[in-house]
C-alpha positions in Angstrom: 0.2 -0.1 0.0 3.1 1.8 -0.6 1.7 4.3 -3.4 -1.2 5.2 -1.3 -5.0 4.3 -1.2 -6.7 7.1 -2.4 -7.9 3.9 -5.5 -10.3 2.8 -3.3 -12.0 6.1 -3.0 -12.1 6.1 -6.7 -14.1 3.5 -7.2 -16.6 4.3 -4.8 -19.5 4.6 -7.0 -18.5 1.4 -9.0 -21.2 -0.8 -8.8 -19.6 -4.1 -7.0 -20.9 -6.5 -8.7 -19.0 -4.9 -12.3 -16.1 -7.5 -11.6 -15.0 -10.0 -9.4 -13.5 -8.9 -6.3 -13.5 -5.4 -4.2 -14.2 -2.6 -6.4 -16.8 0.1 -5.3 -18.2 0.7 -2.0 -15.6 -0.4 0.2 -15.5 0.8 3.7 -11.9 0.9 5.8 -11.4 0.4 9.6 -8.0 1.0 11.2 -7.2 0.1 14.6 -3.9 0.2 17.0 -3.4 -0.5 20.5 -5.8 -2.7 20.5 -4.1 -6.5 20.1 -5.4 -8.0 16.4 -7.1 -11.0 16.6 -8.8 -9.8 19.2 -10.2 -6.8 17.3 -10.6 -9.4 14.1 -13.0 -11.6 16.4 -14.7 -9.0 17.8 -16.0 -8.4 14.0 -16.5 -12.0 13.1 -13.4 -13.0 11.9 -13.5 -16.6 11.6 -11.2 -18.7 14.4 -9.6 -21.2 11.7 -9.0 -18.5 9.3 -7.2 -16.5 11.8 -5.2 -19.4 12.9 -4.3 -19.7 9.1 -3.4 -16.1 8.6 -6.1 -15.9 5.4 -5.9 -12.4 4.1 -9.4 -12.7 2.6 -12.4 -14.3 2.8 -15.7 -14.6 1.6 -19.1 -14.6 3.4 -22.9 -15.5 1.2 -25.2 -13.5 3.1 -28.5 -15.3 3.9 -31.0 -15.6 0.9 -34.2 -15.8 3.5 -34.7 -19.1 2.6 -32.6 -21.6 4.9 -30.2 -23.9 3.2 -30.5 -21.6 0.3 -26.9 -19.2 0.0 -27.1 -16.6 -1.8 -25.5 -15.6 -4.9 -24.1 -12.4 -3.7 -20.7 -12.3 -2.0 -19.7 -10.5 1.0 -16.0 -9.9 1.3 -13.6 -8.9 4.0 -9.7 -8.5 3.9 -7.8 -8.0 6.8 -4.5 -7.5 8.2 -1.6 -5.6 9.5 0.6 -2.3 8.3 2.9 -1.7 10.8 1.2 -1.2 14.1 -2.2 -0.9 12.4 -4.6 -3.4 11.7 -7.0 -2.8 8.7 -10.2 -4.5 7.6 -11.7 -4.0 3.7 -15.4 -4.6 3.5 -17.7 -3.9 0.3 -20.7 -5.1 1.6 -21.9 -1.5 2.0 -21.0 -0.1 5.6 -18.3 -1.3 8.2 -18.8 -3.9 10.2 -16.6 -1.8 13.3 -19.5 1.7 12.3 -22.5 -0.8 12.8 -21.2 -2.3 15.9 -19.8 1.2 17.4 -23.3 2.9 16.8 -25.6 0.3 17.9 -23.3 0.8 21.0 -22.1 -2.8 21.0 -19.7 -3.0 23.9 -16.7 -4.7 22.3 -16.5 -2.2 19.8 -16.5 0.9 21.8 -12.9 2.7 21.4 -11.3 2.4 24.7 -8.4 4.5 26.3 -4.9 3.5 24.3 -6.9 2.9 21.4 -7.2 4.5 18.4 -9.3 3.6 15.4 -10.0 5.2 12.2 -13.2 4.3 10.0 -14.0 5.2 7.1 -17.6 4.0 6.4 -19.3 4.0 2.7 -22.9 4.0 4.7 -25.3 2.7 0.9 -27.9 2.3 3.1 -28.2 5.0 5.2 -26.1 8.1 3.1 -23.9 10.2 3.7 -20.4 7.9 4.2 -19.2 8.7 7.5 -15.6 9.3 8.8 -15.2 7.9 12.5 -12.0 8.7 14.1 -11.6 7.5 18.0 -8.1 8.5 18.5 -8.8 7.1 22.5 -12.5 6.4 24.5 -14.3 9.2 22.4 -15.2 9.5 18.9 -15.8 11.7 16.6 -17.6 11.7 13.4 -17.8 13.7 10.0 -19.3 13.3 6.9 -17.3 13.1 4.2 -16.8 16.7 2.9 -16.1 17.8 5.8 -13.9 17.2 9.4 -14.0 16.4 13.0 -13.8 20.0 14.2 -10.9 18.5 16.4 -8.0 20.3 14.6 -6.0 17.0 15.0 -3.7 15.5 12.5 -6.6 13.7 10.4 -8.6 16.6 10.0 -4.7 18.5 8.6 -4.7 15.6 6.1 -8.4 15.7 5.1 -8.0 19.7 4.8 -4.2 18.9 2.5 -6.1 16.6 0.0 -8.8 19.0 -0.9 -11.2 16.8 1.1 -13.4 19.0 3.0 -15.5 21.2 0.9 -17.0 24.5 1.6 -20.2 24.7 4.3 -22.7 27.2 5.3 -23.1 29.6 7.0 -19.2 30.2 5.7 -20.0 29.7 1.9 -23.4 30.6 0.4 -25.9 27.9 -0.6 -25.2 28.3 -4.2 -21.4 28.3 -3.6 -21.9 25.3 -1.8 -23.9 23.4 -4.1 -21.6 24.4 -7.1 -18.4 23.0 -5.8 -20.3 19.5 -5.0 -21.8 19.6 -8.4 -18.3 20.2 -9.5 -16.1 18.1 -7.4 -18.1 15.8 -5.2 -17.7 12.8 -7.6 -14.4 12.9 -6.4 -14.6 13.5 -2.5 -14.5 9.9 -1.4 -10.9 9.7 -3.7 -10.0 12.7 -1.4 -11.0 11.3 1.6 -9.1 8.2 1.4 -5.9 10.0 0.0 -6.0 12.1 3.2 -6.9 8.7 5.5 -3.6 7.1 3.5 -1.5 9.9 4.3 -2.6 10.0 7.8 -2.1 6.4 8.3 0.7 5.3 6.0 
């Protein structure tokens, strides 16, 4: 991943069924200060796959009828990069964000841990950034920063991923900016996350 991760956001609007593998609507969760296997188990990783260090798994979502698997595959890739554990998912959401927002105790951030999550939120737009640099988490929609003047906020600004907003700008300026640059927004957000992380 030395060349950055902006490409993940570049394919954000591509339907995931166009090509085999992960492409559109990928969510990314990063964590450090947590034990890797414990973090992955809390997200639902298979114990045998963890023991074998399987880097990718394919899960079939239930089709609604017992014994009848869905033709759609939900994929998750996970691993480590430096002191970070990463999880890439293509089902339209981040498992960590879903659990965190649902107040699942094992997914709440703790003192001494850091979690950064970019969730596509395909089922409940807009796409969201959740940054938990310690026991508190801060949320920002794609196009804004967390408002905490953090290194992540600086990376978002430097990448051009913080768009004008009201009341600092007029409604017409905000709309015009989103119309011109909105398609590139996920790419800019992932570029910023890569600059912060890598």
